[in-house]
N, C-alpha and C positions, 0 to 999 in steps of 0.2 A: 288662551289658545295654546295648544301643545307645541313644544319646540322640537319634537321628534321629527326626523325625516320620514318621508313616505315609506321608504324601505323598512325603517324601524317599526312603523305602524303596521305594516304588512306582517312583519315577523312576530309582533305581539299578537296579532289576530290568529296567526297560524299555530301558535303555541297554546292557545286557550283550550282547556279541556272541555269547555262548554260549547265550543264551536260546532254548530249544527250544519253539516255539509253532507246531505244525502247523495254522495257521489255514485254509490253502487247499490243496485237493488239487492237486498239481503238474500233473496233466493238465488240470484246469479252468483253471489259469493259462495253460498252453500253448495251450489252445483260444482263449482271449481274444487271445493274441498272434497266433495263426494267422488269426483272423477280422479282425484289424486290418490284415492285409496286403492285403485286398480280393481278391486273385487266388487264393484257396484253392480246393481241389477237395473234392468230397464224399469221395473216397477218402482224402484227407489227414485229414479230420475223423474218419472211421470208424477209420482206422489208429491214431490217438491214443487214442480211447476204448477200443478192444478190448484195449489193453495191460493194462488193469486189469479183470479179470472182475467184481470186486465192484462197481466203479463202473458197469460195463456193466449189471449186473443192477439196480442202483438207478436208473439212468437210465430203463430200460425200465419199471420199476415206477412211477416218478413220471410218466412220459409217458402212462401208461395210468390214472392216478389221477383222482380227482374234481377235483384241483387244475387239471388241464387238460381239464376236462369238455367234451364236444361234439366232441372230436377222435377220429378213427378209431383203433382199436386197432392198436398196432404190436408186432411180434414180433422184429425185428432192429434193430440200430443203424443199418444202412444204410437200412432202411425208415423209421426214426424221423427220420433226417436228411432223407430225400426228402420225407416227408409233413409234418413239422413245420417244416423249414427248419433250416439249420445254426445260425443265431443262437438259435432256440428251444431246440435241443438244448444249445447252450452255456449257455443260461440254466438249463436243468435240471441240467447238470453242476455249475454254480456253486451251485445250490440244494442239490444232494446234498452238495457239499463243505461248505457251511455247516451243513447238517443234522447232519453228523457232528461238527462242531466244537462245536455247542451241546449235543450229547449226551455229549461226552467228559468233562464235569466229574464228579468222583467225590464231592465234598463234598456231603452232604445239605443243609448250610446254604446252599449256593450254587445247587443244582439248581433250586429254585423261581424264583430270580432269573433263571437262564438260560432257563427256560421263558417268562418274561415278555419277556425280550429277544428270544427267537426269534419270539414272536407279533408283536412290534413290527416285526421285520425282515420277516416274511412280509406283514404288513399294509401296510407301506410299499412292498414290492415289487409286490404286487398293485395297490395304489392308484395307484402311479406309472405303471404300464403302462396301467391303465384311463384315467387322466387324460390321458396323452399321446395315446391314441387318440381320446378324446372332444373334445379341444381342437384337433384337426387336425394333430397331430404324430405320426401313426401310424408314420412312418419312424424315430421315436426310441423306439418302444415297448419293444423288447428292451433297449436301453441303459437306459431308465428302470427296467425291472424289476431289472436288476443293480445300478444305482445305489441304488435303494430298499433292496435286500437288504443292501448293504454299507455304507450311509452311517454306521451306528453301530457298525462293526466294532471301534472303539476300546473300546467298553464290554465286549465279549467278551474282548478282549485284557487289559484291567484285571482282569476277573473271573478269568481264568486265572492272572494273576500273583499275585492275592490267594490263590488256592488253592495255588499253588506255594510261597507263603510260610507256608502254614498249619502246617507242621510245625516251624517255627523257634521258638526260645525268644524271639526278638526280638518277634515279633508272632503269637501263636497265633490261629488263625482264629476260635475261639469268642469272642475278645474284640473282634472287629471287628463293629460294629453295621451293620445294613442301611442305616441313615441315613448313616453315614460312607461306606460304599461308594458310595451314590448320590451323595453330595456330591463324592467323588473323581472319579466318572465324569463328572459334569456339567462339572467344571472341566478334566479332562484328556483326555477320550475323543477329541475332534476331532483334536488335535495328535498324540496317540499313535497313533490310527488312520491318520492321514496318513503317519507315519513307517513304520508296518507296511506300508501299501500300496506305498510306494516301495521298501521292502526287498524286496518280492515282485515289483517291476517291473511292476505292473499299469498299464493305460492311464491317462494323465494325466487324462482326463475324469472317471474315478472317483475318483482321488486328490484332485482339487480339490473334489469334492462332499463327500467325507469330511472334508476340512479346513474347508470354508466353510459347511456346512449350518446352522450356528447364527449365522453372521455377518449383520449387517444388510445387505441388498442395496440398491444405488442404481439398478439397472436390471435388466431381465429378459433381457439378452442371452444369458446362460447358461440356456437353456431347461430343461435337465435339472436344474440346481441349483434353479431356481424351482419346478419340479414337485415335486421331492423335499422341498424345504423346506415347501411347502404341504401335502403329504400327511403329512409328519412331524407337523405341527401338527394335522391332522385326526385322526391316531391319538392324539395327546395329548388332544384334546378328548373323544374317546369312551372314554378310559381304557386304551387299549392302549399303555402306555408306563410307563417307570420314573419319569417326571416328568409325570404327568397334569395337565391344566388344563381342566376342563369349562367355564370361563368364556370360553375363546377365541372370538373372533368371526372366523371364517375369511374372511367376505366383506370385512372391513375390513383384511385383511392386504395388504401391499405386493404380494405375489405374485399374489393373486387379482385385485386391481385392475389390476396391470400386464399380466396375461394376459387380462383381460376375462372372467373366470369369474364367472357369476352365482350367486346363492344357491341356485337350484333344482339346479344341477349339483353344488354343494358338498354339498347335502343328499343327493343321490344317491350321491356319493362316500362319505359317512359310512355310509349304508345298505349299500352294496356291500362296504365293508371289514368291517363287522360280520357280514354274511352269509358272507363268505369265511372268517371265523374259525371258523365251524361245521365247516369242512373240516379244521381243525387239531386233532388229538387232544390232550387234556390232557397226554399224555406228550410230553415235549419233542421237537419235530421229527418226530413220527410223523404223516405225512400219509396219509390213507386214500383 
């Protein structure tokens, strides 16, 4: 039997070049790369999406769901791109990609944890987009949505590694407590998530947020990082987190003060996130 600690076993798994972790749908990743080029066309966006009928169907379902309430019903991907905008559709594609990843766990012991992580990701995505719009940074709204959705991707990565180790004699999954998994996540998810994001060649602005969203900030020059950090804490305060802290004083945080966000807006943020959670079905990732 191995004498390595559980942390060391996790680290070994994360560094394996053969590690098969389909965290992001390849088309969702290609969409992000296409949009970063600035001179993309609608036809290019549509051509990418329709290569995958299942993703096409999921994007249309999500685009017409309560999650994007108030938007006109769309029936084709071209119409979705025209009406919602290419960046909104790319956000939906990334949401669909992540939805599938959080649903893909097979272990009953980890599914409930995955549900909590998914709710946190959704809460941070919705909250970050809302806060960007409310604070005068609407041009960053879509980037804020994706940054909020992906900031804790390292947690899902670790959860998948834990499940993958579950059949081994070295560390059977039934012997791994939820408290230990949480402790491992808190200490490793930022760096592990950053490595994964780089492996997938996702834009640097998201990689930096994944890496730095728990680091103490000295300024608010990285607006997306400040927004995600603040919304992450808002979710922790209202209990939508694997590391809740109801005692958090959001108005006293560096990000709130640096961005000039008042208590009334922070209270609205909390209410908005809680209301948005009503749209998330108890089944992991099922948005109606």
